[in-house]
N, C-alpha and C positions, 0 to 999 in steps of 0.2 A: 756684699753689694745690696743695698736696699731697693725697694720697688721704684721709688722716685728717681734714683740714679739710673736704673735700667731704662726707665721711660725716657729720660733725657738722651741717653745714648742711642736708643732705637730711633727716636724722633730725629736726632741729629744725622744719623746715617741715612735716613729716608730723605731728608732735605738735601744732603750732599748728592745723593743719587739723582734727585729731581733736578738740581742745579746743573749737574754735569751732563746728564743724558737728555734733558728736555730743554731747559732754558738756554743752555749753550748753543744748542742746535737752532733754536728760534733766532738767537742773536746773530748767527752766522749767515742768515739769509741776505739776499741782495737788495731787498726793498729799501727805499730811502730812509725810512724811520730807523731801521736797524743799523744804519751807518752812524747814527747819532745816539742810539739808546741800547741799553741792555736791560735784562731783568735779573735782579739779584734777590734770590729768596734765602740764600744761606746766612745772611746776617741775623735771621730770626733765631738761629741756634744760640747766639750770644744774648739776644733780646729775651729769650725765654728762660735763661738760667735763673735760679733763685735770687731774689733781691738781696738777701743777706750773704750771698757767696762772697768769699774774700776776693778783693780786687786782683791780687797776684794770680790766683787760679783762673779768673776770667781772662786776664791778659795772656796767660800761657795757652789756654784753650783757643783764644782768638788767633794767636800766632800759628799754632799747629793747624787749625782749620784753614787759615789763609794759605799756608804752604801747600796743603793738600789741594786746594782749589787752583793754586798757581801751577801745579803739575799738569792739570788738564787744560788750562787756558794758555799754556806756554808763556806765561808772564813771570818774570823773575822777581818774585817778592812783592809785586804790586798789591795783590789781594792780601798778602800777609801784613804788609804795612798798614793798609786801610782798615783791616779788621782788628789788628792790634791797637791801633789808635782809637777805633770805636769802642773797643773793650775798655780801654783806659778812660775814655770820656764818659762811658756808661755810669761810672760811679759819681762823677760830677753832675751828670744829668739827673740821676736818681735823687741826689741830694737837693738839687734845685727845684724839683717838682714834688718833693716829699709832702704828703698830706699833713695837716695840722697835728693829728694824733700820732704821726710817725708811722713807720712800717711795722707790721706785726712780724714776729719771727718766722712764721710759716707762710707769709704772703708770696705769691708768685705774680709775675707781671702779665696777667691775663685780663681780659674784659670782665670775667666773672668776679675776680677778686678786687680789681681796682677801678672798674668803670671804663666806659668807652672814651670819654674825654681825656682821662689820664693816659690811657693806652695810645690814643692818637698822638698826644704830645710827646710821650716817651719814644714811640716808634719813629716819629718824624724827626726829632732831634738827633737820635742815634743814627738814623739812616742818612740824613743829610751830611753828617760828619763823615760817614763811611764813603758815600758816593763822591762827594767833593774831593776828598783826599785820594780816592782811587784814581779819578781822572786827572788830578793834578800830578800824581806820581806817574801815571801812564804817559801823559803828554810831556811832562817834565820841563815845561817852560811857560812863563806867563805871557809870552808873546801871543799865544793862542788862547787868551783868557775868554774870548767870546765862545770859542769852541768848547772849552772846559765848562763854561756856564750852561750852554745849550745841552751838552751831554749830561751834565749834572741834573738839570731840571727834568729832562725827559726820562732819564733812568730813575730818578727819584720818584716821579709820578707812577711809572709802571711798576717799580718794585714795591712802592707803598700800596698800590692796589692789590698786588699779589699777596703781600704779607697780611693786609687787613682782610682780604678774601679768605685766607687761611683761618684767621681768628673768627670770622663770621660763620664759616662752614664747620669747623672742627671744635669750636668752643661756644656753642650756642648758649644763649641766656637760659639759665635754669629757672 
C-alpha cells in the first residue's frame, strides 16, 4: 500500500467519523432549519479520489461508503443509492469540465492542482446530483417535489460550505 492510498483511507475514515458523530447530531436538532436541511461532508471522500481512478472502483467505493453511512442513519440504501449515482456521474462531470490540455496522470481534484473555479464547478455538480437523488429516494414520491427542492437547496448550500471550508482550511494555496 503506497503513501497516497494510505492518505485517502485515513482521510476517508476521519470524514466518516465526522459525518456520523458530529453532522448527524447537528441534523437531529429540533430547530426549524434542521427539519429541512442536513450537512453531508462524506461525499468529499469520492470527490477527492484521484481523477484517473477507474470508474468501476469509484462506484464500488461509493456504494460501500453509502451502505456504511446508511447503517448509522437508519436509512435502507438511500445514502448508498445517492453516493453510487454520484460516483457514476463523477466520470461524466469530470469529462464535461476537463481543461483544454486534459488531465495529467497525477492530478488530484484539489484547489492547488486545478484552481478554485474548477473545484467549485466540480464539487457543485457532483454534490447537487448526490443531494437531489438522496432526497428523491428518501421521500420517494414527486407529490412532494416542493419539499424535495427545498431540502435539496438548503442541504446543498450547507454541505457545499462545509466541503469548501475543508478545502480552504486544509489545502491552503501554496
